[in-house]
C-alpha positions, 0 to 999 in steps of 0.5 A: 380712290373714290366709290361710286354705285351705279344705278344697275347695282343700287337696283340689283342690291335692292332686289338681293335685301329685299328678299331677306329679313331685316337682320338678314338685311342688315348683316348683308348691308355690313359685308358689302361695306367690309367688301368695298372697303378691302376693294379700296385698300387693294382694288385688284383683289377680286378676280377678274371676270372671263376677259373683260375689265370687271373683277368680282368678289364674292360678299356672301356664299350666294352673292357677287359684287361685280365692280370696274376701275376707271382712272381714280374710280371704283364703280359697283356695277352689279350685285349678282345672286349666283342662283340666277342664270349665268348666261344673263350675267354676261347680257347685264354686263355687256350692256 
């Protein structure tokens, strides 16, 4: 399988890491890489998000990684800070 980041994933990753110190951003980046490696080993590891094709995986206490699988590609769709309004999440994922 191949992993691809969507434009939205890159944007939300940057938004989250820009709020962190350099050390914390590096730790978050390492946790993200570890999470993606786990998903590559078992792409069903994340829990299904509602009745959508998206799966979510908790990277840290406050950040979820959302992904979807199409054929042999794992698309990292979004990094979600749980402090945000959950209604926004549904709007973003539906677009």
